[in-house]
C-alpha positions, 0 to 999 in steps of 0.5 A: 898510681905507679902508671903516672910515674911510668915513662914507657906508659906515657910514652905508649899514650902517645904513640897509640893517640897519634895512631888513632888520630892517623888511622881516623883521618879517613874515618872522618873524612867518610864521616864528614861526606855522609853528614854533608847530605844531613839537613843543615841543623842536625849535622852537628848532631850527626857529627858528634853522635857518629864519633862518639859512636866511633870511640864506643864500637873501639872500647868494645872492641878492646874489651872483647880483644879475645874474640877480636884477637880470633878473628885472625884464624882462618874460617874456611879455605878458598883457592888455597887462601885461608879467610878469616873473620877479619878478613870477610870485615875488611872485604865487605868493609871495602866493597863498601867504601868503593861503592859509597864513594863511587855514588857520591862521586857520581852524584858530583858529576851529575851536579846533583845539589846535596839536600840540606831540606827535611826529607820526605820520610823525616829527619829522624829516617835519615839520621838513623841511615846515616848513623848506620853507615857510620857504625860500618865505617867505625867497625871497618876502621877500627878492626885493624886500629885495635889489632895493632894497638893490642900488639903495642901495648899490654894495659888496656886502659891506655889504650881505652885513653888513647882512643878517648883522647883521639876521639875528642880531639877529632870531634874538635876538628870534625866541623873545620874539616866538614866545613873546608870540604863542603866549601872546596867541592874539588877537596871533597872528590879527592877525598872521594877518590883517596876514600876508593883507594882505601877501599882497595887497599882494604879488599887486598889486605883481605886477601893477604895483599899487603900494601903499606898505608905510609904510602897511600898516606903520603900519596893522600898528604901530596895530593892535599898539599898540591890542592891546597896549592890550586885553591890558593892560585885561584883564589888569587886569580879571582882577587886579581881579576875582581879588582881590574 
């Protein structure tokens, strides 16, 4: 029980928890968008199940850390560029994000309504399909955070505790974030656009072109702040017109 009185352990736990929450923002936005196409009565269950799956995925990656670290070793070379298992996962994950985000943007531009009714093939099939997509996203988003965590802390129990705490926080916030995105279509389009940026960054990372994630998150926060001001302005204008 010496770790309870070790300030370094607590600092590491706080730092890793914050890191997991920040890196989980992309994950939770994508899950919210995927879940929005589920029947209403299944959305919360799918959301919680998806985040629980994210937690299990990250813990399993931590427990198989030797294998994860070997993913950084080159498997083959293409045009003098070494390609590792991590590169392949990031490349395929980036392509998946680009495809899924552009598909959702296309549906939004075409004015296609989200189906919250029971699908003809059964809710079970749609639930399973959504969970498979969430699993793919979880693996892609978890990989770098796990490798980063290993580089920061050598205590696996601390890393597992940070993951569990971060996912519990995301579970508490997921419904509110999903409802807020659904209520404001412009925010959903903004989120999808940034997911396309994240997909592009993942593909660039696969080819060892490193884009500082701080720039991406700053741009995301700035755009969110501007859109929040626009939403408040539109609400104020609509309220004034209603009073006239």
